[in-house]
C-alpha positions as CSV (number, residue, x, y, z in Angstrom):
1,M,-19.3,-245.5,13.2
2,A,-18.2,-248.9,12.1
3,G,-18.5,-249.5,8.4
4,L,-18.3,-245.9,7.3
5,L,-15.4,-244.9,5.0
6,S,-13.2,-242.1,6.1
7,P,-13.3,-238.8,4.1
8,H,-9.7,-239.5,3.0
9,R,-10.6,-243.0,1.6
10,I,-13.6,-241.5,-0.2
11,F,-11.4,-238.8,-1.7
12,N,-8.8,-241.4,-2.8
13,G,-11.5,-243.5,-4.4
14,F,-12.9,-240.5,-6.3
15,I,-9.5,-239.4,-7.6
16,I,-8.6,-242.9,-8.8
17,Y,-12.0,-243.2,-10.5
18,K,-11.6,-239.9,-12.4
19,F,-8.0,-240.8,-13.2
20,L,-8.9,-244.2,-14.8
21,K,-12.0,-242.8,-16.4
22,Y,-10.0,-240.1,-18.3
23,L,-7.3,-242.7,-19.3
24,T,-10.0,-244.9,-20.9
25,T,-12.3,-242.2,-22.4
26,D,-12.1,-241.3,-26.0
27,F,-11.0,-237.6,-26.4
28,K,-14.3,-236.9,-28.3
29,N,-16.3,-237.9,-25.2
30,M,-14.3,-235.7,-22.8
31,P,-15.8,-232.4,-21.5
32,A,-12.7,-230.6,-22.7
33,Y,-13.4,-231.7,-26.3
34,K,-17.0,-230.6,-26.1
35,L,-15.9,-227.2,-24.9
36,G,-13.4,-226.8,-27.7
37,I,-10.4,-227.1,-25.4
38,I,-8.9,-230.2,-27.1
39,D,-9.3,-231.7,-30.5
40,D,-10.1,-235.4,-31.3
41,K,-6.4,-236.3,-30.9
42,G,-6.1,-234.7,-27.4
43,K,-4.2,-231.7,-28.7
44,F,-4.8,-228.6,-26.6
45,L,-6.4,-225.8,-28.6
46,K,-6.7,-223.4,-25.7
47,K,-4.1,-222.4,-23.1
48,Q,-5.0,-222.5,-19.5
49,K,-4.8,-218.7,-19.2
50,D,-7.4,-218.4,-22.0
51,L,-10.1,-220.4,-20.2
52,V,-12.9,-218.1,-18.9
53,T,-15.9,-220.0,-17.5
54,A,-15.9,-222.2,-14.4
55,E,-16.9,-225.2,-16.6
56,E,-13.9,-224.7,-18.9
57,K,-11.5,-224.4,-16.0
58,L,-12.9,-227.6,-14.3
59,A,-12.7,-229.6,-17.6
60,S,-9.1,-228.6,-18.1
61,N,-7.6,-228.1,-14.7
62,I,-4.0,-229.1,-14.1
63,F,-4.9,-232.7,-13.0
64,F,-7.0,-233.4,-16.1
65,R,-4.5,-231.8,-18.5
66,L,-1.8,-234.0,-17.1
67,V,-4.0,-237.2,-17.4
68,I,-4.9,-236.2,-21.0
69,N,-1.2,-235.8,-21.9
70,L,-0.6,-239.3,-20.3
71,R,-3.4,-240.8,-22.4
72,K,-1.9,-239.2,-25.6
73,I,1.5,-240.8,-25.0
74,L,0.0,-244.2,-24.2
75,M,-1.9,-244.1,-27.5
76,K,1.3,-243.7,-29.5
77,V,2.1,-247.3,-30.6
78,P,4.7,-248.6,-30.5
79,L,6.0,-247.3,-27.2
80,V,9.6,-246.6,-28.1
81,K,12.2,-245.7,-25.5
82,T,11.6,-241.9,-25.4
83,K,7.8,-242.5,-25.3
84,L,8.2,-245.0,-22.4
85,G,10.2,-242.3,-20.6
86,R,7.5,-239.7,-21.2
87,V,4.9,-242.0,-19.7
88,A,6.9,-242.2,-16.4
89,S,7.5,-238.4,-16.3
90,A,3.8,-237.6,-17.1
91,L,2.7,-240.0,-14.3
92,F,5.2,-238.3,-11.9
93,L,3.6,-234.9,-12.6
94,V,0.1,-236.4,-12.0
95,K,1.4,-237.7,-8.6
96,E,3.1,-234.5,-7.8
97,E,-0.1,-232.5,-8.4
98,L,-2.0,-234.9,-6.1
99,D,0.6,-234.4,-3.4
100,Q,-0.4,-230.7,-3.3
101,T,-3.7,-231.8,-1.6
102,D,-2.5,-234.9,0.2
103,A,0.8,-234.5,2.0
104,S,0.7,-238.1,3.2
105,G,1.5,-239.3,-0.4
106,Q,-1.2,-242.0,-0.1
107,T,-3.3,-240.8,-3.0
108,S,-0.3,-240.5,-5.4
109,A,0.9,-244.0,-4.4
110,L,-2.5,-245.4,-5.1
111,I,-2.5,-243.6,-8.5
112,E,0.8,-245.3,-9.5
113,K,-0.6,-248.7,-8.4
114,S,-3.9,-248.2,-10.2
115,F,-1.9,-247.1,-13.4
116,S,0.2,-250.3,-13.2
117,D,-2.9,-252.4,-12.8
118,F,-4.5,-250.6,-15.7
119,C,-1.5,-251.3,-17.9
120,S,-1.5,-255.0,-16.9
121,Q,-5.2,-255.4,-17.5
122,N,-4.8,-253.9,-21.0
123,N,-1.7,-256.0,-21.9
124,I,0.6,-253.0,-21.8
125,L,3.7,-254.5,-20.3
126,L,4.9,-251.1,-19.3
127,E,6.9,-252.0,-16.2
128,D,8.8,-254.8,-17.9
129,M,9.7,-252.6,-20.8
130,L,10.8,-249.8,-18.5
131,L,12.9,-252.2,-16.4
132,N,14.6,-253.6,-19.5
133,E,15.3,-250.2,-21.0
134,N,16.5,-248.8,-17.6
135,F,19.2,-251.5,-17.4
136,S,20.6,-250.5,-20.7
137,C,21.0,-246.8,-19.6
138,D,24.2,-246.9,-17.6
139,F,24.8,-243.1,-17.7
140,E,23.7,-240.1,-15.7
141,P,22.1,-237.2,-17.5
142,S,24.5,-234.3,-17.8
143,V,24.8,-230.7,-19.0
144,G,24.7,-230.6,-22.8
145,D,22.3,-233.6,-23.2
146,T,19.1,-233.1,-25.2
147,V,15.9,-234.5,-23.7
148,E,12.4,-234.9,-24.9
149,D,10.1,-233.7,-22.1
150,H,6.7,-235.2,-21.2
151,E,5.0,-233.1,-23.9
152,G,7.4,-234.2,-26.6
153,K,9.4,-230.9,-26.7
154,K,13.2,-231.1,-27.3
155,V,15.1,-229.3,-24.5
156,E,18.9,-229.0,-24.1
157,I,20.1,-229.4,-20.5
158,T,22.0,-226.3,-19.4
159,E,22.4,-227.1,-15.6
160,Q,23.2,-230.2,-13.7
161,P,19.9,-232.2,-13.2
162,V,19.0,-233.5,-9.7
163,V,16.9,-236.6,-8.8
164,I,13.6,-235.5,-7.2
165,G,11.6,-238.8,-7.2
166,N,11.1,-242.3,-8.6
167,V,8.2,-243.6,-10.8
168,L,7.8,-247.2,-12.0
169,G,11.4,-247.9,-11.0
170,L,12.9,-244.9,-12.9
171,N,14.6,-241.9,-11.2
172,I,12.9,-238.6,-12.2
173,Y,15.3,-235.7,-12.7
174,E,14.6,-232.0,-12.6
175,C,16.5,-229.0,-14.0
176,T,15.7,-225.4,-15.1
177,T,16.3,-224.4,-18.7
178,N,15.5,-221.0,-20.1
179,N,13.7,-220.2,-16.8
180,Q,11.4,-223.3,-17.3
181,R,11.3,-226.4,-15.2
182,T,12.0,-229.6,-17.1
183,I,11.1,-233.0,-15.7
184,F,12.6,-236.1,-17.3
185,N,14.3,-239.5,-16.8
186,K,17.1,-241.4,-18.5
187,L,14.9,-242.8,-21.2
188,Q,14.1,-239.3,-22.5
189,V,17.7,-238.4,-23.1
190,E,18.5,-238.4,-26.8
191,Q,21.3,-240.8,-27.8
192,N,22.6,-238.1,-30.1
193,G,22.8,-235.5,-27.4
194,M,25.6,-233.0,-27.3
195,R,27.4,-234.8,-24.6
196,L,27.6,-238.0,-26.6
197,Q,28.6,-236.1,-29.7
198,Q,31.5,-234.6,-27.8
199,E,32.6,-238.0,-26.5
200,Q,32.6,-239.4,-30.0
201,K,34.6,-236.4,-31.2
202,E,37.1,-236.8,-28.4
203,Q,37.4,-240.5,-29.2
204,S,38.0,-239.8,-32.9
205,T,40.8,-237.3,-32.2
206,S,42.5,-239.5,-29.6
């Protein structure tokens, strides 16, 4: 019937609504906080495997955990280079999770656009900052580099990373370290990584 929204468009609208709601909701007002899963700073107090009730699992499913992490990063002012990179990687993981239920990629594309709009409306010039920083990174991540992942953990790259996507103009890389998947981009590579230290050492001995 004319005028009726398709189930897919209704689903997209619901997901975007929940995404933006979590981005703008104080941690204390989130169901995950009221259930003792996170504290007032968004830090997770319970691991996913320790959640028992259906209410707990719904309040802290993978999608909401990723959005909570994204909000935590955005709240850290100023957004220095590694924090900017973590925003892009966290957003990529949100999109990747949505692609599990929407193979067309339409929902994840709408999420990226809604996130960009959200940043613009809140005077967060994220895309301009990312573009400027990206131009200054003229290297490719390599074995030996140290990166800060989307949760802020320091990880040393032990295998050659590969590009698996692009978010907000940044290539997203993937590699496996200590049997764990690591997602990152150039802005998350520490400038004092082992590769750069080695280059400096070689220059000093030449």
